[in-house]
C-alpha positions in Angstrom: 104.0 123.2 100.9 102.5 121.0 103.6 104.5 118.0 104.9 102.8 115.7 107.4 103.2 112.3 108.9 101.0 109.4 107.9 100.7 105.8 109.2 99.1 103.0 107.3 96.3 101.3 109.3 96.6 98.1 107.3 98.8 95.2 108.3 101.4 95.3 105.5 102.0 91.8 104.1 98.9 90.3 105.7 95.3 89.9 104.7 92.2 90.8 106.7 92.4 87.4 108.4 96.0 87.9 109.5 97.4 85.4 107.0 100.9 86.2 105.6 100.8 87.0 101.9 104.2 88.6 101.3 106.9 87.9 103.7 109.5 90.2 105.3 107.2 93.2 105.5 105.6 95.2 108.3 104.3 98.8 109.0 107.5 100.2 110.5 107.8 103.8 111.7 105.6 106.7 110.6 106.6 108.1 107.3 106.6 111.6 105.9 104.3 112.3 103.0 105.7 114.8 100.5 103.8 116.0 97.4 106.4 115.6 94.6 106.0 117.7 91.5 106.5 115.1 88.7 104.3 116.8 86.1 104.6 120.3 84.6 100.9 121.3 84.2 101.2 124.7 85.9 104.3 125.9 84.0 103.0 127.5 80.8 105.5 130.4 80.5 109.2 130.9 80.8 110.0 130.6 84.5 113.2 130.3 86.5 113.5 128.5 89.8 116.3 128.5 92.4 117.4 125.4 94.3 116.9 125.9 98.1 118.7 124.0 100.9 116.6 121.5 102.7 116.9 120.4 106.3 115.9 116.7 105.7 117.2 114.2 103.2 114.0 113.1 101.5 114.2 110.6 98.7 111.9 108.9 96.1 113.1 105.6 94.6 116.6 106.3 95.9 116.7 109.7 94.2 117.3 112.8 96.3 114.6 115.5 96.5 115.3 119.2 96.6 113.2 122.3 97.2 112.5 124.9 94.5 111.5 128.5 94.9 110.0 130.4 91.9 111.6 133.7 91.1 109.3 135.2 88.5 105.8 135.0 87.1 102.5 134.2 88.8 104.0 131.4 90.8 106.6 133.8 92.5 107.4 132.6 96.0 105.9 129.1 95.7 107.8 126.0 96.9 107.9 122.8 95.0 109.8 119.5 95.5 111.4 117.9 92.5 114.1 115.3 91.7 117.6 116.7 92.2 119.8 116.8 89.1 123.2 115.2 89.3 125.7 118.1 89.1 123.5 120.9 90.5 124.2 122.5 93.8 122.3 124.7 96.1 121.5 128.3 94.9 121.7 127.2 91.3 119.0 128.1 88.8 116.7 125.8 86.7 115.0 127.2 83.6 111.6 126.1 82.2 110.8 126.2 78.5 113.9 128.2 77.5 115.2 127.3 74.0 118.7 128.8 74.4 119.7 127.2 77.7 120.6 123.5 77.9 122.0 122.7 81.3 121.4 119.9 83.8 117.9 120.1 85.2 116.4 122.4 82.6 113.0 121.3 81.5 111.6 121.7 77.9 109.7 119.9 75.2 111.4 116.9 73.6 111.4 118.7 70.2 113.9 121.3 71.3 116.5 118.7 72.3 119.1 117.4 69.9 120.3 113.9 69.0 122.5 112.2 71.7 121.1 114.2 74.7 120.5 112.4 78.0 117.0 112.9 79.5 115.2 111.9 82.6 111.7 112.3 84.2 110.1 112.0 80.7 106.3 111.9 80.0 105.0 108.9 78.2 102.0 110.8 76.9 101.7 114.6 76.5 100.2 116.5 79.4 100.3 113.5 81.8 102.4 112.5 84.8 106.0 111.6 83.9 106.9 108.0 84.4 110.1 107.2 82.5 113.6 107.3 84.0 112.7 108.3 87.5 115.1 106.1 89.5 118.6 107.4 90.5 121.2 107.8 87.7 118.9 106.5 85.0 118.5 108.3 81.7 117.3 107.9 78.2 119.2 108.8 75.0 117.7 110.4 71.9 118.6 108.4 68.8 116.6 110.1 66.1 114.1 112.9 65.6 111.2 112.4 63.1 108.5 114.8 62.0 106.1 114.2 64.9 107.9 111.7 67.1 111.2 110.9 68.7 113.1 107.6 69.1 114.3 107.1 72.6 116.6 104.4 74.0 115.7 103.4 77.5 118.0 102.0 80.2 116.6 98.5 79.3 117.9 99.0 75.7 114.4 99.2 74.4 113.5 101.6 71.6 110.2 103.6 71.9 108.4 106.3 69.9 107.3 109.3 71.9 105.4 112.4 70.8 107.4 115.7 70.4 104.9 117.5 72.7 106.0 115.4 75.7 108.3 117.0 78.2 111.5 116.0 80.0 114.5 117.3 81.9 118.1 117.3 80.7 120.8 115.2 82.4 120.3 112.5 85.1 119.2 112.4 88.7 121.3 112.3 91.9 121.3 109.5 94.5 121.1 109.8 98.3 124.7 108.6 98.8 124.0 106.0 101.6 122.4 108.4 104.2 120.7 105.6 106.1 123.4 103.4 107.5 122.3 100.3 109.4 123.8 100.3 112.9 121.6 97.9 114.8 118.9 95.4 113.9 116.2 97.9 115.0 117.1 100.2 112.2 115.8 97.8 109.5 112.6 97.1 111.6 111.8 100.8 111.6 112.0 100.8 107.8 109.4 98.0 107.7 111.7 95.0 107.0 111.2 91.8 109.0 114.0 89.3 109.5 114.6 86.5 107.0 115.0 82.9 108.2 116.1 79.9 106.2 113.4 77.2 105.6 115.7 74.4 106.9 116.0 76.2 110.2 112.2 76.2 110.7 109.8 73.6 112.1 108.0 71.2 109.9 104.7 73.1 110.4 106.2 76.4 109.2 108.0 75.4 106.0 108.3 72.3 103.7 112.0 72.2 104.2 111.7 72.3 108.0 112.0 69.6 110.6 114.6 67.1 111.5 117.5 67.3 114.0 120.5 69.5 113.3 121.5 70.2 109.7 119.2 67.7 108.0 118.5 67.7 104.3 115.2 68.8 102.7 113.9 65.3 102.3 112.3 65.9 98.9 113.5 65.7 95.3 113.1 69.4 94.4 112.9 72.7 96.3 109.6 74.1 97.5 108.4 77.6 98.5 106.9 78.4 101.9 103.4 77.9 100.3 104.3 74.3 99.1 104.8 75.0 95.4 107.8 73.9 93.3 109.9 76.8 92.0 112.9 75.2 90.2 112.8 73.7 86.8 109.2 74.6 86.1 108.1 76.5 83.0 106.6 79.8 84.0 105.5 81.0 80.6 103.2 79.2 78.0 
């Protein structure tokens, strides 16, 4: 497993001419690129992995990552990064495609789970990268099992039909538990966050609400964005 640092050459939030497109964004510090194993293409047989302690607190969408080491099969000795289950600790075992075990973190086809089980890291289509319920402490619930499909209830209370051959893991993910505490203003600048300023505190050339002496009002009937468009009381959908 190779972990290396990358730095984006683009100016984040700006175009090629230097015009600001999205505010409050910049490059920040160099970031680590970690190849996360979100799909299960290489796991065709019954395998068992052990959770290994990591030196760094990596995260993906506010979910903690953990290192796996294969114990059996052709992949013996390989290292993989996956999303950490909630109640799993270090030196615990995760099983792949085992019909008899149903513990947190175990990965299997959706047809082998029962009604009412909580799942995360679910594939939307069979043999493709998993996209559903990847954020921290998010899970889907199985409502009904049909002949070829399963009815899932997502965190947004939507019901979807998914093929039985899709795969998922049992339980829910773990969060990072506030590892990065902001101590100074420079800590947010290293993460790529620029400061936010009110429009009334700017000059008239920078914002439609700017200008005037002291705490002066907007000077218009409605509110405007920094691009000069109305954003309150306007229909956004046809």
